[in-house]
MIDRENPA-726530 format. One record per residue: chain; residue in one letter; x, y, z of N, C-alpha, C, CB in turn; residue number from 0. Coordinates in nm, 4 decimals, padded with zeros to 6 digits. Glycine has a CB too. Example, Ala and Ser with C-alpha at 12.3 -4.5 7.8 and 13.67 -1.06 7.14 Angstrom:
! residues 2
{rec A,a,{01.3190,-00.5690,00.7800},{01.2300,-00.4500,00.7800},{01.3200,-00.3300,00.7800},{01.1308,-00.4473,00.9046},0}
{rec A,s,{01.2850,-00.2250,00.7080},{01.3670,-00.1060,00.7140},{01.2900,00.0030,00.7870},{01.4084,-00.0598,00.5725},1}
//
This chain:
! residues 117
{rec A,x,{08.8322,08.6286,10.8681},{08.7526,08.6492,10.7476},{08.6865,08.7878,10.7504},{08.6453,08.5382,10.7341},0}
{rec A,x,{08.6699,08.8682,10.8766},{08.6128,08.9943,10.8701},{08.7069,09.0946,10.8019},{08.5757,09.0380,11.0059},1}
{rec A,x,{08.8404,09.0626,10.8166},{08.9472,09.1588,10.7708},{08.9365,09.1616,10.6140},{09.1007,09.1114,10.8218},2}
{rec A,x,{08.8892,09.0472,10.5533},{08.8997,09.0633,10.4031},{08.8095,09.1673,10.3386},{08.8695,08.9334,10.3380},3}
{rec A,x,{08.7125,09.2192,10.4177},{08.6153,09.3142,10.3762},{08.6515,09.4436,10.4445},{08.4714,09.2682,10.4092},4}
{rec A,x,{08.7647,09.4496,10.5210},{08.7935,09.5752,10.5928},{08.8161,09.6904,10.5020},{08.9123,09.5596,10.6800},5}
{rec A,x,{08.7497,09.7982,10.5308},{08.7927,09.9208,10.4497},{08.9068,09.9860,10.4633},{08.7149,10.0126,10.4615},6}
{rec A,x,{08.9761,09.9615,10.5725},{09.1260,10.0218,10.5886},{09.2212,09.9651,10.4954},{09.1870,09.9964,10.7312},7}
{rec A,x,{09.1973,09.8536,10.4437},{09.2982,09.7897,10.3469},{09.2632,09.8295,10.2104},{09.3011,09.6321,10.3554},8}
{rec A,x,{09.1561,09.9151,10.1891},{09.1135,09.9584,10.0693},{09.2178,10.0576,10.0078},{08.9793,10.0174,10.0855},9}
{rec A,x,{09.2451,10.0458,09.8778},{09.3365,10.1272,09.8172},{09.3070,10.1700,09.6760},{09.4561,10.0647,09.8222},10}
{rec A,x,{09.4061,10.1665,09.5909},{09.3704,10.2130,09.4525},{09.3119,10.0899,09.3783},{09.5011,10.2743,09.3725},11}
{rec A,x,{09.2624,10.1247,09.2614},{09.1910,10.0200,09.1749},{09.2896,09.9048,09.1511},{09.1407,10.0825,09.0305},12}
{rec A,x,{09.4102,09.9287,09.1348},{09.5181,09.8226,09.0983},{09.5188,09.7228,09.2252},{09.6787,09.8963,09.0712},13}
{rec A,x,{09.5090,09.7837,09.3516},{09.5305,09.6833,09.4615},{09.4006,09.6075,09.4749},{09.5724,09.7520,09.6021},14}
{rec A,x,{09.2830,09.6603,09.4259},{09.1657,09.5897,09.4333},{09.1736,09.4702,09.3218},{09.0438,09.6900,09.4128},15}
{rec A,x,{09.2302,09.4867,09.2177},{09.2594,09.3792,09.1079},{09.3397,09.2689,09.1602},{09.3360,09.4380,08.9857},16}
{rec A,x,{09.4438,09.3135,09.2371},{09.5427,09.2111,09.3062},{09.4531,09.1277,09.4092},{09.6753,09.2935,09.3913},17}
{rec A,x,{09.3755,09.1926,09.4799},{09.2988,09.1310,09.5887},{09.1972,09.0333,09.5249},{09.2254,09.2418,09.6777},18}
{rec A,x,{09.1365,09.0685,09.4143},{09.0461,08.9836,09.3472},{09.1171,08.8626,09.2972},{08.9789,09.0549,09.2372},19}
{rec A,x,{09.2367,08.8850,09.2403},{09.3085,08.7750,09.1922},{09.3332,08.6671,09.3132},{09.4437,08.8284,09.1288},20}
{rec A,x,{09.3682,08.7211,09.4229},{09.3943,08.6291,09.5358},{09.2744,08.5535,09.5837},{09.4497,08.7040,09.6498},21}
{rec A,x,{09.1667,08.6320,09.5750},{09.0351,08.5787,09.6285},{08.9945,08.4584,09.5299},{08.9142,08.7018,09.6326},22}
{rec A,x,{09.0129,08.4917,09.3910},{08.9671,08.3993,09.2986},{09.0565,08.2726,09.3076},{08.9657,08.4610,09.1593},23}
{rec A,x,{09.1801,08.2727,09.3324},{09.2659,08.1566,09.3434},{09.2132,08.0778,09.4636},{09.4193,08.1969,09.3597},24}
{rec A,x,{09.1843,08.1374,09.5719},{09.1422,08.0594,09.6830},{08.9997,08.0014,09.6706},{09.1522,08.1418,09.8033},25}
{rec A,x,{08.9262,08.0777,09.5987},{08.7820,08.0371,09.5726},{08.7860,07.9152,09.4771},{08.6938,08.1609,09.5060},26}
{rec A,x,{08.8746,07.9116,09.3773},{08.8801,07.8053,09.2801},{08.9411,07.6871,09.3571},{08.9649,07.8458,09.1492},27}
{rec A,x,{09.0222,07.6909,09.4310},{09.0768,07.5705,09.5153},{08.9625,07.5196,09.5967},{09.2017,07.6118,09.6157},28}
{rec A,x,{08.8983,07.6014,09.6713},{08.7899,07.5565,09.7630},{08.6731,07.4848,09.6722},{08.7294,07.6896,09.8494},29}
{rec A,x,{08.6414,07.5446,09.5697},{08.5426,07.5012,09.4638},{08.5909,07.3575,09.4282},{08.5400,07.6045,09.3280},30}
{rec A,x,{08.7139,07.3469,09.3813},{08.7468,07.2143,09.3349},{08.7507,07.1122,09.4359},{08.8690,07.2147,09.2705},31}
{rec A,x,{08.8000,07.1448,09.5512},{08.8085,07.0327,09.6638},{08.6683,06.9957,09.7009},{08.8891,07.0827,09.8011},32}
{rec A,x,{08.5716,07.0911,09.7173},{08.4416,07.0574,09.7480},{08.3678,06.9745,09.6422},{08.3720,07.1764,09.7742},33}
{rec A,x,{08.3988,07.0103,09.5120},{08.3306,06.9268,09.4104},{08.3894,06.7737,09.4278},{08.3590,06.9900,09.2539},34}
{rec A,x,{08.5159,06.7524,09.4461},{08.5702,06.6255,09.4637},{08.5057,06.5520,09.5783},{08.7133,06.6360,09.4828},35}
{rec A,x,{08.5124,06.6275,09.7019},{08.4440,06.5568,09.8255},{08.3040,06.5193,09.8054},{08.4456,06.6459,09.9492},36}
{rec A,x,{08.2357,06.6093,09.7488},{08.0912,06.5834,09.7397},{08.0604,06.4657,09.6503},{08.0186,06.7060,09.6883},37}
{rec A,x,{08.1261,06.4566,09.5339},{08.1090,06.3453,09.4345},{08.1692,06.2199,09.4912},{08.1761,06.3791,09.2959},38}
{rec A,x,{08.2721,06.2257,09.5642},{08.3415,06.1107,09.6232},{08.2494,06.0478,09.7382},{08.4862,06.1576,09.6817},39}
{rec A,x,{08.1933,06.1357,09.8175},{08.1029,06.0932,09.9232},{07.9726,06.0266,09.8759},{08.0693,06.2103,10.0061},40}
{rec A,x,{07.9398,06.0702,09.7464},{07.8136,06.0070,09.6971},{07.8442,05.8862,09.6134},{07.7292,06.1067,09.6142},41}
{rec A,x,{07.9604,05.8467,09.5997},{07.9987,05.7311,09.5206},{07.9721,05.7557,09.3694},{07.9217,05.6060,09.5698},42}
{rec A,x,{08.0193,05.8772,09.3239},{07.9976,05.9186,09.1849},{08.0450,05.8308,09.0815},{08.0556,06.0411,09.1622},43}
{rec A,x,{07.9728,05.8347,08.9731},{08.0151,05.7529,08.8550},{08.1131,05.8301,08.7740},{07.8946,05.7122,08.7661},44}
{rec A,x,{08.1602,05.7596,08.6638},{08.2622,05.8339,08.5793},{08.2091,05.9544,08.5163},{08.3166,05.7474,08.4708},45}
{rec A,x,{08.0770,05.9537,08.4868},{08.0237,06.0742,08.4290},{08.0222,06.1994,08.5214},{07.8872,06.0458,08.3842},46}
{rec A,x,{08.0052,06.1642,08.6464},{08.0036,06.2705,08.7451},{08.1453,06.3256,08.7638},{07.9461,06.2194,08.8794},47}
{rec A,x,{08.2390,06.2303,08.7574},{08.3831,06.2728,08.7685},{08.4257,06.3650,08.6502},{08.4772,06.1448,08.7719},48}
{rec A,x,{08.3682,06.3205,08.5353},{08.3974,06.4045,08.4120},{08.3308,06.5440,08.4314},{08.3401,06.3322,08.2752},49}
{rec A,x,{08.2041,06.5461,08.4911},{08.1394,06.6613,08.5061},{08.2125,06.7585,08.6026},{08.0069,06.6313,08.5481},50}
{rec A,x,{08.2939,06.7056,08.6961},{08.3818,06.7820,08.7825},{08.4744,06.8712,08.6973},{08.4645,06.6868,08.8733},51}
{rec A,x,{08.5321,06.8027,08.5971},{08.6307,06.8731,08.5135},{08.5512,06.9874,08.4414},{08.7036,06.7710,08.4066},52}
{rec A,x,{08.4533,06.9612,08.3850},{08.3673,07.0672,08.3190},{08.3382,07.1790,08.4087},{08.2358,07.0107,08.2710},53}
{rec A,x,{08.2847,07.1433,08.5347},{08.2488,07.2358,08.6295},{08.3676,07.3274,08.6777},{08.1888,07.1631,08.7405},54}
{rec A,x,{08.4801,07.2737,08.6965},{08.5962,07.3519,08.7388},{08.6322,07.4310,08.6191},{08.7169,07.2636,08.7905},55}
{rec A,x,{08.6365,07.3904,08.5038},{08.6756,07.4598,08.3894},{08.5816,07.5868,08.3716},{08.6712,07.3638,08.2672},56}
{rec A,x,{08.4560,07.5671,08.3953},{08.3454,07.6736,08.3671},{08.3601,07.7777,08.4843},{08.1847,07.6047,08.3640},57}
{rec A,x,{08.3990,07.7321,08.5985},{08.4224,07.8305,08.7234},{08.5473,07.9093,08.6789},{08.4511,07.7468,08.8792},58}
{rec A,x,{08.6479,07.8459,08.6399},{08.7610,07.9130,08.6078},{08.7507,08.0205,08.4951},{08.8548,07.8168,08.5755},59}
{rec A,x,{08.6761,07.9893,08.4018},{08.6429,08.0869,08.2912},{08.5586,08.2080,08.3450},{08.5609,08.0122,08.1747},60}
{rec A,x,{08.4667,08.1763,08.4338},{08.3868,08.2839,08.4870},{08.4684,08.3795,08.5828},{08.2668,08.2234,08.5611},61}
{rec A,x,{08.5512,08.3049,08.6566},{08.6405,08.3819,08.7536},{08.7383,08.4664,08.6683},{08.7244,08.2803,08.8548},62}
{rec A,x,{08.7865,08.4219,08.5506},{08.8754,08.4933,08.4685},{08.8161,08.6181,08.4194},{08.9187,08.4127,08.3590},63}
{rec A,x,{08.6851,08.6032,08.3875},{08.6027,08.7266,08.3344},{08.5951,08.8260,08.4444},{08.4501,08.6877,08.2870},64}
{rec A,x,{08.5627,08.7816,08.5741},{08.5601,08.8639,08.6932},{08.6906,08.9419,08.7081},{08.5351,08.7778,08.8165},65}
{rec A,x,{08.8024,08.8667,08.6820},{08.9358,08.9322,08.7063},{08.9604,09.0449,08.5899},{09.0585,08.8146,08.7047},66}
{rec A,x,{08.9121,09.0226,08.4744},{08.9287,09.1094,08.3716},{08.8412,09.2379,08.4043},{08.8918,09.0399,08.2388},67}
{rec A,x,{08.7278,09.2140,08.4575},{08.6481,09.3242,08.4922},{08.7090,09.4125,08.5975},{08.5201,09.2779,08.5352},68}
{rec A,x,{08.7710,09.3481,08.6946},{08.8405,09.4309,08.7966},{08.9672,09.5044,08.7430},{08.8809,09.3413,08.9149},69}
{rec A,x,{09.0345,09.4455,08.6552},{09.1473,09.5217,08.5836},{09.0918,09.6411,08.5190},{09.2203,09.4349,08.4748},70}
{rec A,x,{08.9774,09.6297,08.4475},{08.9241,09.7434,08.3883},{08.8741,09.8465,08.4940},{08.8153,09.7022,08.2965},71}
{rec A,x,{08.8108,09.7970,08.6003},{08.7599,09.8971,08.7073},{08.8852,09.9686,08.7650},{08.6740,09.8200,08.8311},72}
{rec A,x,{08.9900,09.8964,08.7838},{09.1119,09.9453,08.8350},{09.1614,10.0648,08.7612},{09.2112,09.8412,08.8333},73}
{rec A,x,{09.1434,10.0605,08.6232},{09.1947,10.1646,08.5338},{09.0831,10.2768,08.5074},{09.2418,10.0969,08.3960},74}
{rec A,x,{08.9699,10.2619,08.5662},{08.8555,10.3405,08.5260},{08.8668,10.4819,08.6156},{08.7103,10.2516,08.5541},75}
{rec A,x,{08.9319,10.4735,08.7298},{08.9379,10.6036,08.7951},{08.8116,10.6278,08.8938},{08.9440,10.7159,08.6821},76}
{rec A,x,{08.7437,10.5250,08.9162},{08.6250,10.5454,09.0036},{08.6708,10.5738,09.1476},{08.5301,10.4187,09.0004},77}
{rec A,x,{08.5932,10.6410,09.2239},{08.6269,10.6654,09.3681},{08.6365,10.5331,09.4455},{08.5187,10.7579,09.4355},78}
{rec A,x,{08.7104,10.5451,09.5544},{08.7438,10.4207,09.6340},{08.6109,10.3678,09.6982},{08.8567,10.4528,09.7511},79}
{rec A,x,{08.5140,10.4626,09.7319},{08.3910,10.4152,09.7886},{08.3144,10.3327,09.6994},{08.3106,10.5222,09.8310},80}
{rec A,x,{08.3055,10.3665,09.5707},{08.2212,10.2838,09.4787},{08.3029,10.1535,09.4513},{08.1858,10.3645,09.3380},81}
{rec A,x,{08.4362,10.1551,09.4465},{08.5128,10.0307,09.4280},{08.4966,09.9312,09.5473},{08.6623,10.0654,09.4094},82}
{rec A,x,{08.4958,09.9908,09.6640},{08.4748,09.9090,09.7872},{08.3526,09.8328,09.7938},{08.4775,09.9906,09.9025},83}
{rec A,x,{08.2437,09.9099,09.7483},{08.1095,09.8453,09.7577},{08.1049,09.7361,09.6432},{07.9867,09.9574,09.7412},84}
{rec A,x,{08.1632,09.7653,09.5289},{08.1564,09.6623,09.4284},{08.2384,09.5412,09.4586},{08.1972,09.7161,09.3009},85}
{rec A,x,{08.3573,09.5747,09.5264},{08.4362,09.4522,09.5808},{08.3631,09.3725,09.6593},{08.5514,09.4850,09.6582},86}
{rec A,x,{08.3050,09.4174,09.7625},{08.2354,09.3422,09.8533},{08.1312,09.2518,09.7953},{08.1790,09.4270,09.9452},87}
{rec A,x,{08.0537,09.3196,09.7175},{07.9442,09.2480,09.6576},{07.9935,09.1298,09.5630},{07.8571,09.3488,09.5788},88}
{rec A,x,{08.0993,09.1604,09.4766},{08.1594,09.0616,09.3966},{08.2219,08.9545,09.4819},{08.2589,09.1225,09.3067},89}
{rec A,x,{08.2915,08.9739,09.5946},{08.3477,08.8764,09.6715},{08.2475,08.7861,09.7292},{08.4262,08.9337,09.7704},90}
{rec A,x,{08.1304,08.8414,09.7742},{08.0236,08.7681,09.8481},{07.9737,08.6683,09.7380},{07.8999,08.8704,09.9089},91}
{rec A,x,{07.9567,08.7265,09.6165},{07.9041,08.6357,09.5058},{08.0076,08.5301,09.4692},{07.8671,08.7192,09.3754},92}
{rec A,x,{08.1409,08.5510,09.4665},{08.2417,08.4641,09.4283},{08.2358,08.3549,09.5267},{08.3762,08.5303,09.4206},93}
{rec A,x,{08.2507,08.3869,09.6513},{08.2630,08.2881,09.7657},{08.1328,08.2134,09.7798},{08.2988,08.3602,09.9034},94}
{rec A,x,{08.0189,08.2764,09.7673},{07.8915,08.2025,09.7742},{07.8737,08.1059,09.6646},{07.7776,08.2949,09.7734},95}
{rec A,x,{07.9204,08.1326,09.5438},{07.9237,08.0377,09.4357},{08.0198,07.9248,09.4590},{07.9576,08.1058,09.3108},96}
{rec A,x,{08.1393,07.9550,09.5087},{08.2372,07.8573,09.5182},{08.1944,07.7540,09.6361},{08.3774,07.9273,09.5431},97}
{rec A,x,{08.1175,07.8056,09.7346},{08.0862,07.7164,09.8484},{07.9474,07.6425,09.8236},{08.0816,07.8023,09.9851},98}
{rec A,x,{07.8550,07.6974,09.7509},{07.7232,07.6517,09.7251},{07.7206,07.5610,09.5981},{07.6295,07.7720,09.7102},99}
{rec A,x,{07.7857,07.6006,09.4998},{07.7703,07.5242,09.3740},{07.8078,07.3729,09.3716},{07.8512,07.5904,09.2736},100}
{rec A,x,{07.9048,07.3404,09.4459},{07.9340,07.1932,09.4660},{07.8215,07.1108,09.5164},{08.0450,07.1760,09.5607},101}
{rec A,x,{07.7201,07.1789,09.5995},{07.6121,07.0976,09.6558},{07.5165,07.0622,09.5509},{07.5411,07.1680,09.7675},102}
{rec A,x,{07.5268,07.1334,09.4293},{07.4343,07.0865,09.3205},{07.4558,06.9527,09.2685},{07.4407,07.1739,09.2089},103}
{rec A,x,{07.5653,06.8922,09.3080},{07.5924,06.7445,09.2782},{07.4930,06.6466,09.3417},{07.7332,06.7063,09.3278},104}
{rec A,x,{07.4478,06.6950,09.4652},{07.3560,06.6132,09.5383},{07.2365,06.5684,09.4719},{07.3178,06.6773,09.6487},105}
{rec A,x,{07.1585,06.6659,09.4138},{07.0407,06.6201,09.3448},{07.0755,06.5450,09.2050},{06.9478,06.7446,09.3202},106}
{rec A,x,{07.1860,06.5818,09.1504},{07.2277,06.5138,09.0272},{07.2462,06.3734,09.0708},{07.3594,06.5750,08.9603},107}
{rec A,x,{07.3232,06.3406,09.1661},{07.3562,06.2142,09.2159},{07.2264,06.1347,09.2533},{07.4497,06.2303,09.3350},108}
{rec A,x,{07.1362,06.2020,09.3182},{07.0082,06.1345,09.3511},{06.9332,06.0782,09.2370},{06.9205,06.2262,09.4189},109}
{rec A,x,{06.9215,06.1761,09.1389},{06.8419,06.1455,09.0117},{06.9156,06.0341,08.9277},{06.8245,06.2819,08.9200},110}
{rec A,x,{07.0511,06.0575,08.9224},{07.1326,05.9443,08.8538},{07.1077,05.8033,08.9170},{07.2904,05.9763,08.8639},111}
{rec A,x,{07.1093,05.8042,09.0488},{07.0953,05.6690,09.1082},{06.9533,05.6141,09.0947},{07.1343,05.6722,09.2566},112}
{rec A,x,{06.8594,05.7115,09.0855},{06.7132,05.6651,09.0646},{06.6924,05.6064,08.9209},{06.6098,05.7904,09.0860},113}
{rec A,x,{06.7586,05.6798,08.8228},{06.7373,05.6432,08.6967},{06.8176,05.5193,08.6456},{06.7618,05.7548,08.6201},114}
{rec A,x,{06.9549,05.5271,08.7022},{07.0400,05.4238,08.6498},{07.0882,05.3195,08.7510},{07.1549,05.4863,08.5879},115}
{rec A,x,{07.0250,05.3223,08.8785},{07.0533,05.2265,08.9738},{07.1785,05.2563,09.0410},{07.0557,05.0975,08.9169},116}
//
């Protein structure tokens, strides 16, 4: 995991865009699996399972926007130091969201069971 932020692999803006695409694909898979696991462990209702579809779709749209941003940054001609810093920040946010957002189903499930039994 430490090598994913290693500066020696830093290169042109186009290589950052490719790396972002790879990270997004992995983060989307992790996000989807965690969504399913959390809802299944809670004994989720049909509404929660439909919510998973919406959450994954929303995550995919947000990730696609991030990808477009990195394609534009790759063509901007910014120095590698600035791109490396932005890359690290964006990847920490991407992976943080993909690992922590599925946990939001826990309070939703608790409130749902309290209200609807």
